[in-house]
C-alpha positions as CSV (number, residue, x, y, z in Angstrom):
1,M,1.0,-14.1,-10.8
2,I,1.4,-12.2,-7.6
3,H,2.0,-14.1,-4.3
4,C,1.0,-12.4,-1.1
5,E,1.0,-13.3,2.6
6,V,-0.6,-11.2,5.3
7,L,2.1,-10.4,7.9
8,E,0.3,-8.2,10.4
9,V,-3.2,-6.8,11.0
10,V,-3.8,-4.2,13.7
11,E,-7.5,-3.2,13.2
12,P,-8.2,-0.5,12.1
13,H,-4.8,1.1,12.0
14,R,-2.3,-1.1,10.2
15,L,-2.0,-3.8,7.5
16,S,1.2,-5.4,6.4
17,Y,1.7,-8.1,3.7
18,S,4.4,-9.5,1.5
19,W,4.2,-8.9,-2.3
20,D,6.1,-11.2,-4.6
21,S,5.9,-10.3,-8.2
22,G,8.3,-10.3,-11.1
23,G,11.2,-11.5,-9.0
24,E,10.7,-8.7,-6.5
25,N,9.8,-9.7,-3.0
26,T,8.6,-6.6,-1.1
27,T,6.7,-5.7,2.0
28,I,3.7,-3.3,1.9
29,I,2.5,-1.5,5.0
30,W,-0.7,0.5,5.1
31,T,-1.3,2.7,8.1
32,L,-4.3,4.8,8.9
33,Q,-4.4,7.7,11.5
34,E,-7.4,9.7,12.4
35,N,-6.8,13.4,12.4
36,K,-8.4,15.9,14.9
37,D,-10.7,17.2,12.2
38,G,-12.2,13.7,11.6
39,T,-10.3,13.0,8.4
40,V,-8.0,10.0,8.0
41,H,-4.4,10.2,7.0
42,Q,-3.4,7.1,4.9
43,H,0.3,6.2,4.5
44,L,1.6,3.5,2.2
45,D,5.2,2.1,2.4
46,Q,6.6,-0.5,0.1
47,T,10.2,-1.7,0.9
48,G,12.6,-4.4,-0.4
49,F,13.1,-3.4,-4.1
50,N,16.2,-4.8,-5.8
51,K,15.6,-3.1,-9.2
52,V,15.3,0.6,-9.8
53,Q,12.8,-0.2,-12.7
54,A,10.6,-2.1,-10.4
55,L,10.6,0.8,-7.9
56,G,9.6,3.2,-10.6
57,G,6.8,0.9,-11.7
58,A,5.5,0.6,-8.2
59,K,5.5,4.4,-7.7
60,Y,3.6,4.9,-10.9
61,G,1.1,2.1,-10.0
62,W,0.5,3.2,-6.4
63,T,0.1,6.8,-7.4
64,S,-2.6,5.8,-9.9
65,M,-4.4,3.4,-7.6
66,C,-4.3,5.7,-4.6
67,G,-5.8,8.5,-6.7
68,Q,-8.7,6.1,-7.6
69,L,-9.1,5.0,-4.0
70,E,-10.6,8.4,-3.0
71,K,-13.2,8.1,-5.7
72,V,-14.2,4.6,-4.5
73,L,-14.4,5.6,-0.8
74,V,-16.6,8.6,-1.6
75,E,-19.2,6.2,-3.1
76,L,-19.3,4.0,0.0
């Protein structure tokens, strides 16, 4: 089970929440910035890892999920 708590919302630019899973209590921050050409730059930062293995798992998971995000957004 994953426990989360929203820490900050600044619409439409920033979302921050805690993510407690497998003994790792991390903070995730999503930021969006509109570029001059109308595209949007998305940045994801997850901090607070204690275990190298957990960090590696998160990198793999986020890389996969962010790759799928573009496909979902195109369909909206």
